[in-house]
Structures are given as C-alpha cells and as structure tokens.
C-alpha positions as CSV (number, residue, x, y, z in Angstrom):
1,X,-12.1,25.0,-7.6
2,X,-11.0,21.1,-6.9
3,X,-13.6,18.8,-6.1
4,X,-13.0,16.8,-3.3
5,X,-12.1,13.3,-5.2
6,X,-9.1,15.6,-7.0
7,X,-8.4,17.4,-3.6
8,X,-7.8,14.0,-2.2
9,X,-5.9,12.2,-5.1
10,X,-3.4,15.7,-5.0
11,X,-3.1,15.3,-1.2
12,X,-1.9,11.7,-1.0
13,X,-0.4,11.3,-4.9
14,X,3.0,12.1,-3.2
15,X,2.9,9.3,-0.7
16,X,3.1,5.3,-1.5
17,X,0.8,3.3,0.1
18,X,0.5,2.6,3.4
19,X,0.2,-0.8,3.0
20,X,3.6,-1.0,1.1
21,X,5.2,-0.7,4.4
22,X,4.5,-3.5,5.9
23,X,4.5,-7.4,5.5
24,X,1.2,-8.0,7.6
25,X,-2.6,-6.8,6.4
26,X,-3.0,-3.4,7.3
27,X,-7.0,-2.7,7.8
28,X,-9.4,-0.1,7.6
29,X,-13.2,0.3,9.0
30,X,-16.1,1.0,6.4
31,X,-19.8,2.0,6.4
32,X,-21.5,1.8,3.1
33,X,-22.4,5.4,3.4
34,X,-18.9,6.0,3.0
35,X,-18.7,4.3,-0.1
36,X,-20.2,6.6,-2.1
37,X,-17.4,9.1,-1.3
38,X,-15.0,9.3,-4.2
39,X,-12.3,10.3,-2.1
40,X,-12.9,7.7,0.3
41,X,-13.1,5.0,-2.0
42,X,-9.8,5.9,-3.7
43,X,-7.8,6.6,-0.4
44,X,-9.2,3.3,0.9
45,X,-8.2,1.4,-2.1
46,X,-5.0,2.9,-2.1
47,X,-3.5,2.2,1.4
48,X,-5.3,-0.7,2.8
49,X,-5.9,-4.3,2.1
50,X,-8.5,-5.5,4.6
51,X,-12.0,-4.1,5.3
52,X,-13.4,-4.2,8.8
53,X,-17.2,-3.3,8.6
54,X,-17.7,-0.7,11.5
55,X,-21.3,-1.6,12.1
56,X,-23.0,-3.4,9.4
57,X,-22.1,-7.0,10.2
58,X,-23.3,-6.4,13.4
59,X,-26.6,-8.4,14.9
60,X,-28.5,-5.1,15.4
61,X,-28.1,-4.8,11.8
62,X,-28.2,-8.7,10.5
63,X,-31.1,-9.7,12.7
64,X,-34.6,-9.0,12.6
65,X,-37.3,-9.0,15.1
66,X,-38.5,-12.5,12.9
67,X,-35.2,-14.0,13.2
68,X,-34.6,-13.5,9.3
69,X,-30.9,-12.5,8.5
70,X,-30.5,-9.4,6.0
71,X,-27.1,-9.0,4.4
72,X,-27.4,-6.3,2.0
73,X,-25.3,-3.7,3.4
74,X,-22.2,-6.2,4.5
75,X,-22.7,-7.7,1.1
76,X,-21.7,-4.5,-0.8
77,X,-18.9,-3.9,1.6
78,X,-17.4,-7.4,0.5
79,X,-18.2,-7.0,-2.9
80,X,-16.3,-3.5,-3.0
81,X,-13.8,-5.3,-1.3
82,X,-13.0,-7.7,-3.8
83,X,-13.3,-5.4,-6.6
84,X,-10.3,-3.6,-5.2
85,X,-8.4,-7.1,-4.2
86,X,-9.0,-6.5,-0.4
87,X,-9.9,-9.2,1.9
88,X,-12.6,-8.8,4.6
89,X,-12.6,-9.2,8.2
90,X,-15.9,-9.9,9.9
91,X,-17.1,-7.6,13.2
92,X,-18.8,-9.1,15.1
93,X,-20.8,-12.3,15.8
94,X,-21.6,-12.0,19.9
95,X,-21.7,-8.6,21.2
96,X,-23.1,-7.7,25.0
97,X,-24.4,-4.6,23.9
98,X,-26.5,-6.5,21.1
99,X,-29.0,-9.0,21.3
100,X,-32.1,-8.2,19.5
101,X,-35.9,-8.3,19.5
102,X,-35.9,-12.2,18.5
103,X,-33.5,-13.4,21.7
104,X,-35.4,-11.8,24.1
105,X,-38.7,-13.6,23.0
106,X,-36.8,-16.7,23.6
107,X,-34.8,-16.3,26.8
108,X,-37.6,-18.1,28.9
109,X,-36.9,-21.3,27.2
110,X,-33.0,-22.3,27.6
111,X,-32.7,-24.9,25.1
112,X,-34.8,-22.9,22.1
113,X,-32.6,-20.1,22.8
114,X,-29.4,-22.1,22.4
115,X,-30.8,-23.4,19.3
116,X,-31.3,-20.4,17.8
117,X,-28.1,-18.5,19.0
118,X,-26.1,-21.4,17.2
119,X,-28.1,-21.2,14.4
120,X,-27.4,-17.4,14.3
121,X,-23.6,-17.9,14.3
122,X,-23.5,-20.4,11.6
123,X,-26.3,-19.0,9.7
124,X,-23.9,-15.5,9.6
125,X,-20.8,-18.0,8.9
126,X,-22.1,-19.6,6.2
127,X,-23.3,-17.1,4.3
128,X,-19.7,-15.4,4.4
129,X,-17.6,-18.6,4.4
130,X,-14.8,-18.2,1.8
131,X,-15.2,-14.4,1.8
132,X,-13.9,-13.1,4.9
133,X,-10.3,-13.9,6.6
134,X,-11.7,-14.1,10.2
135,X,-14.4,-13.1,12.6
136,X,-14.6,-11.5,16.0
137,X,-16.8,-14.4,17.6
138,X,-17.2,-12.4,20.9
139,X,-16.6,-8.9,21.3
140,X,-16.3,-7.2,24.7
141,X,-16.8,-10.1,27.0
142,X,-14.5,-8.9,30.4
143,X,-16.0,-5.8,32.6
144,X,-13.7,-3.1,33.1
145,X,-12.5,-3.6,36.2
146,X,-11.6,-7.1,35.5
147,X,-14.0,-8.7,38.1
148,X,-15.9,-11.1,36.3
149,X,-17.0,-11.4,32.6
150,X,-20.1,-8.9,31.8
151,X,-23.7,-9.3,32.2
152,X,-25.3,-9.7,28.8
153,X,-28.6,-11.9,27.9
154,X,-26.1,-14.2,26.7
155,X,-24.7,-15.1,29.9
156,X,-27.9,-14.9,31.5
157,X,-29.2,-17.9,29.7
158,X,-26.3,-19.4,28.6
159,X,-24.0,-18.9,31.7
160,X,-20.7,-18.4,31.1
161,X,-20.4,-21.1,28.5
162,X,-22.0,-18.7,25.7
163,X,-18.2,-18.0,24.9
164,X,-17.2,-21.7,24.4
165,X,-20.7,-22.7,22.6
166,X,-20.0,-19.6,20.2
167,X,-16.6,-20.2,19.4
168,X,-17.4,-24.1,18.7
169,X,-20.9,-23.1,16.4
170,X,-18.7,-20.5,14.5
171,X,-15.4,-23.3,13.8
172,X,-18.4,-26.0,13.3
173,X,-19.9,-23.6,10.5
174,X,-16.3,-22.7,8.9
175,X,-13.6,-24.7,9.9
176,X,-11.1,-22.6,8.1
177,X,-12.0,-19.3,9.4
178,X,-9.5,-17.6,12.2
179,X,-11.8,-16.9,15.3
180,X,-10.9,-14.0,17.4
181,X,-11.8,-12.6,20.7
182,X,-11.7,-9.0,21.0
183,X,-11.8,-6.6,23.9
184,X,-10.8,-3.1,24.6
185,X,-8.9,-0.9,27.5
186,X,-6.4,-3.8,27.7
187,X,-3.5,-1.1,27.9
188,X,-5.5,0.6,30.5
189,X,-6.4,-1.6,33.3
190,X,-4.0,-4.5,34.2
191,X,-6.4,-6.4,35.8
192,X,-8.7,-6.4,32.9
193,X,-5.7,-7.7,30.7
194,X,-5.4,-10.4,33.5
195,X,-9.0,-11.6,33.4
196,X,-9.2,-11.4,29.6
197,X,-6.2,-13.4,29.7
198,X,-7.4,-15.9,32.3
199,X,-10.4,-16.5,30.0
200,X,-8.2,-17.3,27.2
201,X,-6.2,-19.6,29.2
202,X,-9.4,-21.7,30.3
203,X,-10.4,-21.4,26.5
204,X,-7.1,-22.9,25.2
205,X,-7.3,-25.6,28.1
206,X,-10.6,-26.7,27.0
207,X,-9.5,-27.2,23.7
208,X,-12.2,-24.2,22.2
209,X,-11.2,-23.1,19.1
210,X,-9.7,-19.6,19.3
211,X,-6.6,-18.8,17.1
212,X,-6.5,-14.4,17.5
213,X,-6.9,-12.1,20.0
214,X,-7.5,-9.1,19.5
215,X,-6.8,-5.6,21.4
216,X,-8.9,-2.9,20.2
217,X,-6.5,0.1,21.2
218,X,-9.1,2.9,21.4
219,X,-7.1,4.9,23.2
220,X,-6.4,8.5,24.5
221,X,-2.8,10.6,23.7
222,X,-2.5,10.6,27.5
223,X,-1.8,7.2,27.6
224,X,1.1,6.5,29.4
225,X,4.1,5.5,27.3
226,X,4.9,1.5,27.7
227,X,1.3,0.6,28.1
228,X,0.9,-0.4,24.6
229,X,4.0,-2.4,24.3
230,X,3.5,-4.3,27.9
231,X,-0.3,-4.8,26.6
232,X,0.9,-6.7,23.3
233,X,3.9,-8.9,24.7
234,X,1.4,-10.3,27.4
235,X,-1.2,-11.0,24.9
236,X,1.5,-12.5,22.6
237,X,2.6,-14.7,25.5
238,X,-0.3,-17.3,24.8
239,X,1.4,-18.0,21.2
240,X,-2.2,-17.2,19.5
241,X,-1.9,-14.5,17.0
242,X,-2.5,-11.1,17.5
243,X,-5.0,-8.4,16.2
244,X,-4.5,-4.7,16.8
245,X,-8.1,-4.5,16.0
246,X,-9.7,-0.9,16.2
247,X,-6.1,1.8,16.4
248,X,-7.6,5.4,17.1
249,X,-5.7,7.9,19.3
250,X,-8.3,10.4,20.8
251,X,-6.8,14.3,21.6
252,X,-10.1,15.2,22.7
253,X,-10.4,12.8,25.5
254,X,-6.7,13.4,26.8
255,X,-7.4,17.0,26.9
256,X,-10.8,16.5,28.6
257,X,-12.8,18.2,25.9
258,X,-10.7,21.2,26.2
259,X,-10.2,23.3,22.8
260,X,-6.6,23.4,23.0
261,X,-5.0,19.9,21.9
262,X,-1.2,21.4,21.4
263,X,-0.1,19.5,24.9
264,X,-0.6,16.3,23.3
265,X,0.2,16.3,19.9
266,X,3.5,15.0,20.7
267,X,2.2,12.4,23.0
268,X,0.2,11.1,20.1
269,X,2.7,10.9,18.0
270,X,4.9,8.9,20.3
271,X,2.4,6.3,21.0
272,X,1.5,5.8,17.4
273,X,4.9,4.9,17.1
274,X,4.8,2.7,19.8
275,X,2.0,1.1,18.9
276,X,3.3,0.2,15.4
277,X,6.6,-0.8,16.3
278,X,5.3,-3.2,19.3
279,X,3.3,-4.8,16.6
280,X,6.3,-4.8,14.2
281,X,8.3,-6.4,16.6
282,X,6.4,-9.8,17.1
283,X,7.1,-12.8,15.1
284,X,5.6,-12.8,11.6
285,X,3.2,-15.9,12.5
286,X,1.6,-14.2,15.0
287,X,1.0,-11.0,13.3
288,X,-2.5,-11.1,12.4
289,X,-2.9,-7.5,11.0
290,X,-3.4,-3.7,12.8
291,X,-6.4,-2.1,11.7
292,X,-7.2,1.9,11.9
293,X,-10.5,2.4,12.9
294,X,-11.4,5.1,11.0
295,X,-10.0,7.0,7.4
296,X,-10.2,10.7,7.9
297,X,-10.6,12.5,11.1
298,X,-14.4,13.8,9.9
299,X,-15.0,9.9,10.0
300,X,-14.2,8.7,12.8
301,X,-16.8,7.4,15.4
302,X,-15.3,10.2,18.1
303,X,-16.6,12.6,15.6
304,X,-20.0,11.3,14.6
305,X,-21.6,11.0,18.2
306,X,-19.9,14.1,20.2
307,X,-18.4,16.5,17.7
308,X,-18.7,19.2,19.7
309,X,-16.9,22.6,19.0
310,X,-13.8,21.2,18.5
311,X,-13.5,17.9,16.6
312,X,-11.4,15.4,17.6
313,X,-8.4,14.3,15.6
314,X,-8.0,10.6,16.2
315,X,-6.9,9.3,12.7
316,X,-3.9,9.7,10.2
317,X,-5.7,11.7,7.4
318,X,-7.0,15.0,8.2
319,X,-10.5,15.9,6.9
320,X,-9.3,16.9,3.1
321,X,-7.0,13.5,3.0
322,X,-3.6,14.6,3.6
323,X,-1.4,12.6,5.6
324,X,-1.1,14.1,8.9
325,X,2.1,14.4,11.1
326,X,0.5,11.5,13.0
327,X,0.4,9.5,9.8
328,X,3.7,10.3,9.3
329,X,4.8,9.2,12.3
330,X,3.1,5.9,11.6
331,X,4.6,5.3,8.4
332,X,8.2,6.1,9.8
333,X,8.0,3.5,12.6
334,X,6.8,1.1,10.7
335,X,10.0,1.4,8.6
C-alpha cells in the first residue's frame, strides 16, 4: 500500500511545476503543522515560490500579554522557505480583528498607545528585515457596505490616521520592503471597492508609503463573470502593483451548503480561468504575485472550521494531492 508521500508524488509527478507556467511569484499559504506532512512539504517545494504564513505571523500569535514578541513558529516557516529557495510574504501587521491584551491595557493613554503601536510594527519588521519580500501592513480596513473604515481599537484610539501611522512606521523600519494594503470582497461590492480606492488615493496624495494593493479573492463559484476582471483593472489603474493575495473558489458557498456541487463546477473553472487571465494581462511591472489560499482541499480554511457532511472543494489539488480539473483550468489559462 502506498503511503501518503508516495501517493502525492505519484499524483503530481506527471505535471510540470505550477510556478513554471508563469513569470511572476506563485504563492501558497502555510502553517507550521502542515510542515510535518511529507506530501505537503514536497508539493509546496515543487509548485510554489512564495510562502505566506496563514496565521502565525498575525498579532494574535506574535504579541504576548506583556508586550513581548514570540517568533518561533513564523521563524520555522521562514527557515523552511529558505531551504526551498522560496520567498516569504509577511501577513499581517495590523488587522481590525486582532489587537491583544497588551494594547487593550494601553487604550486610555493615546500617546503611550501610539508608542507601543509603532514599536510593535518596527519590532516585527526589524525581526524579518531581509527575510520577507513584502508585508500586508493593514488588513481589511473597509466595511463591506463601503460606508466607512471599519471600527476597531486602532481607529478608536488613533483615529483614521492609524493607517498612515502604520505605513510610515513600517517604512521607517524597512525602507526597501514593499508595503501592501489588503482587503476582501472587492469583487462583490462596488461600493466597498470605491471606498478602498478612495483610501488608496488619499494615502498616495499624502505621500504615505504604499506600493501594492492586495485583493484577497475569496470567492464563491456563483460570482458573476467579469467581476474579477473589473476589480483587477480598477485597482491596477492606480499604477500600484497588484497582489491577488488569497485565491480560493468555494463550491459550498455557491451551493448554499447543499450537498450537490454539480451545477457549480463549470462556473468554478470559468472563474479560475478569469482570475488567471486577468492577472496575467497586467503589465509585468504591476504583477506582484498570485497566492493560492491552501494546497489541497483538506487544507482549506473552509474545511477546517466548518467541514460539515460534505467538505468544500475550493483549491487546485484534491485531498490525495492530484491536480483537479480546477487546477488544470488554472494552468491552461496561464498558458
């Protein structure tokens, strides 16, 4: 009987590395627990040239209650990437959903809070200086309805300036590092996309260091055709580089949790083709990279938190490590 590693090698041995089809970085997200899986390690080393830590570079992991920083898990990801001659993308410094006990204690004193805010950013940036090829500095700052910036601890204490402060602190810590503004559902909500671009325009006008725009592209298979292309074009019109940063395409969400996905598979393949073609059509100088949010279907965050009776199938490889028709469509679209 074949073990998991042998099965995975057999399943992918007859295909060229996915990264060989493109002239821009092809990324994958990773967690340290996955690095103990020989099949996962082999496939990631073969097919991808950039790693994004899925969770272990976020504040929830790094920042301790006393304000100290721990780097053991993300350091392990960085070391593994270097062994594979891959780069690492930093994700993420400031996110509305995570703030930590340390900052909650400081929120009554704006000046002390800002000092700690800058210190956290510079501490993390300096630790990975020269070891990452970009950072999501502020993640998901816009409300889904596009009405305003999200409410969060950072905005509560520092006001709307929390975003500019973060980017200036990051740039001071590592002037050579590309800094990214990242958000999701830009394909679904034109009002959110408009507000996102207004934020970008304001930052550029103020001279805030911003180099890349990230559109996550967590989408469902029933997303109308053309939405991805329109989003990429509008973001690219800023002249900044574009990161298609967290791509996956859910069948389960399109089927509204029904057990039968048959009616959505063709649409899923059409969307992966659209994403690949629209991204590849960008000028080469604006293609920062395309990142797939998980290797095999069983690695997807959709299946980790709510697998249910029928697991989702949002990724390029199946649970055994074989390239699916979705992955074949992706490769074909890239030429």
